[in-house]
C-alpha positions in Angstrom: 250.4 11.1 50.8 253.7 12.4 51.6 252.2 15.7 51.8 250.1 14.7 54.5 252.7 12.7 56.3 251.0 9.5 55.7 253.5 7.9 52.9 255.7 6.0 55.3 252.6 4.1 56.8 251.1 3.7 53.7 254.0 1.7 52.4 254.2 -0.4 55.3 251.0 -2.1 53.9 251.2 -5.0 51.6 251.5 -3.6 48.3 253.1 -3.9 44.7 255.5 -1.3 43.0 255.6 -1.0 39.5 258.2 1.0 37.6 257.7 0.6 34.0 254.4 -0.5 32.1 254.6 -3.2 29.7 252.1 -4.4 27.2 251.8 -7.7 25.0 250.4 -6.8 21.6 249.9 -10.2 19.8 253.5 -11.9 20.2 255.5 -8.6 21.0 255.5 -7.3 24.6 256.6 -3.8 24.7 257.4 -1.0 27.3 255.5 1.9 26.8 255.5 3.8 30.3 258.8 4.4 32.9 257.9 5.9 36.3 261.5 5.9 37.4 262.2 9.5 36.0 258.8 11.2 37.6 259.8 14.2 39.5 257.9 12.9 42.7 258.7 11.5 45.9 258.0 7.9 44.7 259.3 7.0 41.4 257.1 4.0 40.9 253.0 3.7 41.0 251.7 1.2 44.0 249.1 -1.5 43.6 247.1 -2.1 46.7 243.5 -3.3 47.6 241.2 -0.2 47.4 239.7 -1.6 50.9 243.0 -1.8 52.5 243.7 2.0 51.1 240.4 3.1 52.5 240.9 1.3 55.9 244.3 3.3 56.2 242.7 6.7 55.4 239.8 5.9 57.9 242.2 5.0 60.5 244.3 7.9 60.3 241.5 10.2 59.9 240.4 9.3 63.3 243.3 11.0 64.8 241.0 14.3 64.2 238.2 14.9 66.8 235.8 15.9 64.3 236.4 13.1 62.0 233.6 10.3 62.1 233.2 6.9 59.9 230.0 5.4 59.6 230.1 1.6 58.0 227.3 -0.1 56.2 225.0 3.1 55.7 223.4 3.6 52.6 222.5 7.3 51.4 219.0 7.5 50.1 218.4 11.0 49.4 219.2 14.7 50.5 217.9 16.9 53.1 216.8 20.6 51.3 215.9 23.8 52.5 214.6 26.3 50.2 216.6 25.1 47.5 219.9 24.8 49.7 221.2 21.2 50.4 221.4 21.0 54.1 222.2 17.4 54.9 220.9 13.8 53.7 219.2 10.5 54.4 220.4 7.3 55.1 219.4 3.8 55.8 221.5 1.9 58.7 221.1 -1.4 60.4 219.6 0.3 63.0 216.6 2.1 60.9 216.9 6.0 58.9 219.2 8.5 59.7 219.4 12.2 59.1 222.9 13.7 58.9 223.0 17.7 58.9 225.9 19.4 57.1 227.1 22.6 55.9 228.5 21.0 52.7 227.5 17.5 51.7 230.3 16.0 49.2 229.1 13.6 46.7 232.1 11.3 46.4 229.9 8.0 45.9 231.4 7.0 42.3 230.1 6.4 39.1 226.6 5.0 40.2 226.4 8.2 42.7 223.2 8.2 44.6 224.1 11.9 45.7 224.2 13.4 42.1 221.0 11.8 41.2 219.0 13.0 44.1 220.7 16.2 43.5 219.2 16.5 39.7 222.5 17.4 37.9 222.7 16.9 34.3 224.9 14.2 33.1 226.4 14.0 29.8 227.5 10.6 28.4 230.3 10.2 26.5 229.9 6.5 25.9 232.2 3.3 26.5 232.4 0.2 24.0 233.1 -2.2 26.8 232.8 -3.7 30.1 235.4 -5.5 32.4 235.5 -8.8 34.1 237.2 -9.0 37.3 238.1 -12.3 39.2 241.4 -13.5 41.1 243.5 -16.5 40.2 246.0 -17.8 42.6 249.9 -16.8 41.9 252.9 -18.9 42.1 256.4 -17.6 42.9 257.6 -18.8 39.5 255.2 -16.6 38.0 256.2 -13.3 35.9 256.3 -10.4 38.4 255.0 -7.8 36.3 251.5 -6.3 36.1 250.6 -6.2 32.5 247.9 -5.5 29.8 247.7 -8.2 26.6 245.7 -7.4 23.5 245.0 -10.3 21.3 242.7 -10.6 18.1 239.2 -10.2 19.8 240.1 -9.7 23.2 241.8 -7.3 26.2 243.1 -9.1 29.1 244.9 -7.3 32.2 246.9 -9.1 35.0 247.6 -7.2 38.0 250.3 -8.7 40.3 248.7 -8.6 43.7 251.6 -10.8 45.8 249.5 -13.7 46.7 247.0 -13.8 44.0 246.6 -12.3 40.3 243.7 -9.6 40.1 242.5 -10.4 36.4 240.3 -8.4 34.4 238.8 -9.4 31.0 237.7 -6.6 28.6 234.8 -7.5 26.7 232.4 -5.7 24.3 229.6 -3.5 25.9 226.5 -5.5 27.2 228.1 -8.7 25.9 228.2 -10.6 29.4 224.8 -12.7 28.7 226.5 -13.9 25.4 229.4 -15.2 27.4 227.5 -17.0 30.0 225.4 -18.8 27.4 228.7 -20.3 26.0 229.4 -21.6 29.5 232.0 -21.1 32.2 234.4 -24.2 30.7 234.7 -22.0 27.4 235.5 -18.7 29.7 238.2 -20.7 31.8 239.6 -21.8 28.5 239.5 -18.2 27.2 241.5 -17.1 30.6 244.0 -20.1 30.1 245.0 -19.0 26.6 245.4 -15.6 27.7 247.6 -15.8 30.7 249.1 -19.4 29.9 251.6 -19.4 32.8 248.5 -19.6 35.1 246.2 -22.3 32.7 246.4 -24.8 35.2 244.6 -22.7 37.7 241.4 -21.2 35.6 239.4 -23.8 37.6 239.5 -21.6 40.5 237.1 -19.2 38.5 234.3 -21.4 40.2 231.4 -19.8 38.6 229.8 -16.7 37.3 229.3 -15.4 40.9 233.1 -15.1 41.4 233.4 -12.8 38.8 232.4 -8.9 39.1 230.9 -7.2 36.3 232.6 -3.4 35.8 229.8 -1.7 33.7 232.1 0.9 32.1 230.8 4.4 31.6 232.4 7.6 30.7 230.4 10.7 31.4 230.7 14.1 33.4 228.3 16.6 35.3 227.7 19.7 33.3 227.8 21.4 36.9 229.2 19.9 39.8 227.2 21.6 42.5 224.4 23.0 43.9 224.1 25.3 46.9 225.3 23.2 49.7 226.4 20.2 47.6 229.6 19.1 45.7 230.3 16.3 43.8 233.7 15.0 43.0 235.9 12.1 41.6 233.7 9.7 39.6 230.6 11.1 40.9 231.3 14.2 38.8 233.3 12.7 36.0 233.2 8.8 35.7 236.3 7.9 33.9 237.3 4.6 31.9 239.6 2.3 33.3 241.9 3.1 30.9 245.3 3.9 32.4 243.6 3.4 36.0 243.7 6.9 36.4 240.3 7.5 38.0 241.6 7.1 41.7 244.4 9.8 40.9 241.6 12.2 39.6 239.6 11.7 42.5 242.3 12.3 45.1 243.4 15.5 43.0 239.9 16.6 43.3 239.6 16.1 47.1 242.7 17.8 47.7 241.7 20.8 45.6 238.6 21.2 47.2 240.2 21.1 50.6 242.5 23.6 49.5 239.7 26.1 48.3 237.0 25.3 50.8 238.6 25.0 54.1 238.8 28.8 55.0 235.4 29.4 53.7 234.0 26.4 55.8 235.9 27.4 59.1 234.5 30.9 58.7 230.9 29.9 58.0 231.1 31.6 54.7 230.7 29.1 52.3 229.0 30.2 49.0 228.3 28.6 45.9 230.9 30.4 44.1 233.4 28.8 46.3 231.9 25.5 44.9 232.2 26.7 41.2 235.7 27.7 42.1 236.6 23.8 42.8 235.0 22.9 39.4 236.9 25.4 37.6 240.0 24.0 38.9 239.6 20.6 38.2 237.4 20.5 35.0 240.2 20.9 32.5 242.2 18.1 33.7 239.2 15.7 33.9 238.0 16.8 30.5 241.5 16.2 28.9 241.8 13.1 30.6 238.4 11.6 29.2 239.1 13.1 25.7 242.5 10.8 25.7 240.6 7.9 27.2 237.9 8.1 24.6 240.4 8.5 21.8 242.3 5.3 23.2 238.5 3.5 23.4 237.8 4.3 19.9 241.3 3.8 18.5 242.6 0.8 20.1 239.9 -1.1 22.5 237.0 -0.9 19.6 239.2 -2.1 17.0 240.9 -4.9 19.1 237.6 -6.3 20.5 236.2 -6.4 16.8 239.6 -7.9 15.2 239.2 -11.3 13.4 242.7 -11.6 12.3 246.2 -11.5 14.2 247.0 -7.7 15.4 250.0 -5.8 15.4 251.5 -2.9 17.5 250.7 0.7 16.5 253.1 3.0 15.2 252.7 4.8 18.4 253.5 1.7 20.3 256.6 1.0 18.5 257.6 4.4 18.9 257.4 4.1 23.0 259.3 1.1 22.5 262.1 2.3 20.4 262.5 5.7 22.2 262.8 5.3 25.8 262.3 9.1 26.6 258.9 8.8 25.1 258.1 6.3 27.8 258.2 9.1 30.3 255.0 10.8 28.6 252.4 8.1 29.4 254.1 7.7 32.7 253.4 11.3 33.5 249.8 11.1 32.4 249.5 8.2 34.5 251.1 8.7 37.4 251.0 12.7 37.7 248.2 13.8 35.6 247.4 17.1 33.4 247.0 19.2 36.7 248.3 17.9 39.8 247.3 19.1 43.2 249.4 19.9 46.3 248.1 20.0 49.8 248.2 23.5 51.2 245.5 23.4 54.0 247.8 24.3 56.8 246.8 21.7 59.3 247.0 18.9 57.1 249.9 17.7 58.5 248.5 17.2 61.9 
């Protein structure tokens, strides 16, 4: 955002700044990440509602005469000519729509309509969990820290959103119906035990419709592109929520794509090899990050969710807590990533 000259405006929006990352495992609260040493403009990570961030980008993009956002439009398929993608079809409140383009970018997430319509082969890596997201109001006397809590049989995340807590309850894959059978009161009781300082507010979880189910999937495309089409972000490599790095990789994919494709698009000489260059640039960091996430899923998440006795912090977490310098490693992986990207397109700061 700084390289796009957008940082100051972004930080004017309501947000929370996190400089250290803490986890509670059993009865112990430990620091495992320190963002204050990152070699970046901002030595913290920002939590902000996704819709605020996207609205901000849409507003600033409106400064460019060729930029147009269409809301409440759903992609339904691709338009092809002799095997080349030349546009897409969509449905709108006013009826069907066709959009023609020299390049269609599929950035529509882990359930991408674009990649499905393109028939691109997907490699499934698997995930042992799903996440239930919901809100609980926040009081001034509540703790300020965003934190993850690991207990026997469950993992709970609570993110400080200022006026409320965004809460995530990690559950075994496909177990939502079992929770519903036990009833909402049992779920509220479970939340109250995980977040005791907010136990008096669990009644704010009105019913199951107030809870959003994130069906976790970790996968990647073998090939991110076809002539006239490129997938990026979760559409190319769906990330686990571990570390919250999906948005980082998606933005880095977009920056790399802009850097590599701006000139070919401007001259009308875009080729499939140009699109392949984007995949070669970004495939390595996405694969490494997914490998680390799958390792954490198998070694930590699965073991915690099936545990039937009190758990204790693993050796790695004890080392991070004992030696502050080691906390810079997870901070780097979360805050910067395996292969950071920088804006090089000349007109980016306009």
